[in-house]
C-alpha angles and dihedrals in degrees: 000000000000091000092054091050092051093050090049092052092049091049092051091048092049091050091049093050092042089063094053123086136153119249125228106301120242118273119254113213112252093005138099134206121239092223111035116187141126100255133027128200123238108277095020114138128216130191127206122215125191117243119252109285093031133088134207108263108169145341131050120304095202127064132176125210104244127214088257090066092231120114116234117256106285116224096167113139132183122194131191118268117245127229119221120272112262119234116238111284115244109245088349145082131238111213117204134046101205110108097178126118114288093013116138129221128192130212130211136167132236119251110289095032133092126214114240112193135017118338094215138045131188130212105246132210091262091059094253131114116253122250129357115309112250128240133224111227124186122262113255126227125211120247106292120248111253117228114237111267089011138113131202138211124199133229102193129189093203136029122257138064097283122093113224138190112307094012110142130213124195123211130214130176129226117257115292090024124101126210116239115192132020117343090220138042127201131211101242133210092259092059095254131111121247117247116319115219127223134231118229129190109247131189133173129212124253106292118251123227129246130240113271088002144077144213114256117235091356117195119189102230142100114284126217133219115299094010113128143198129211124228132207137180136236117260115297092010116114124223111235118193133012113344090213129062119197134205104246131205089258089068090249133106121256119246113308122217125245131224113236119211126238123243130239116219104239097213132082102215133019144125111235139173111249125171089347095307134100110241137164117249093213092056108032107021103047089126092047125226133297128254114290093015118127133211127188121227121208117234132183126239099213096195096051094029091226135122132245136174133241119197122225124187130205109236112188096314094323117118130165124194112223113257091231091062117097120191112226115220126218095264094040090058088069094071103013124078116224110243089233088066095051124100109270112257093228094050 
């Protein structure tokens, strides 16, 4: 009797379980199931796998169909793979900040540079960017035109015979020719050179002399650009300005110097301070002083009965004696003391 009851219970249980199955499990975004069908038996296991380009982030990957016929709560999550961050592009720009799978970035170059390679790249399923990354290479300029009667020298940013963006050339002209325009030209972003100068033949007329002066080693001929002559002055005259005058690109001479005249001292007798020493005008300055030189006259402070000095400078033959100075005659010197002998007022 007990055996019959046990078999009956087992049969009922088997029939109850035989009627239970699990339905198709919920879909997980960007993932697939290893066994994909409509119904699953009790105890049957399934495994999720992330699609190419995605990685397992959280939740269980394996689930078993329970006796209740209801799948456990599924927390499985797949997220896109990320491609590595790209270093700044030399002389170029990377457009796009999304590094996720299937994202697209674009490349461009700064002005003066040309893109060599693909202008886009995509983040692939293996987490790497597609293709070889491009490069930005400088624009090249053709050989520059050489001005007639001119020569050039290069300042190159890179080795080789080609001239590239921002390369500089410097121009010079042959002797007797002057350069008109910029001394340099630059390889520009559009592949052309900036303005090229020209060399023109320049000559200057025979140089004229200067008053109270002369031209050293003067040769009566036509002078060419950048040639120069040297000036000098007659005795006791002082050269004021540049000693040398040069033939300029305008066909004229640069500024010539002048000869400044000396000054006579318009008094007969006095003690003065000259070059830091006391000297007598009547003995040591009979010829006067030269242009720009200074002498100091001694004057008397009558209230304090002391002496002080007033400077006077020779300006191109013009000389003015200070009003405070009084010349002492021969007989006055018997009872008057020369101001140069008085105690200095600032002593």
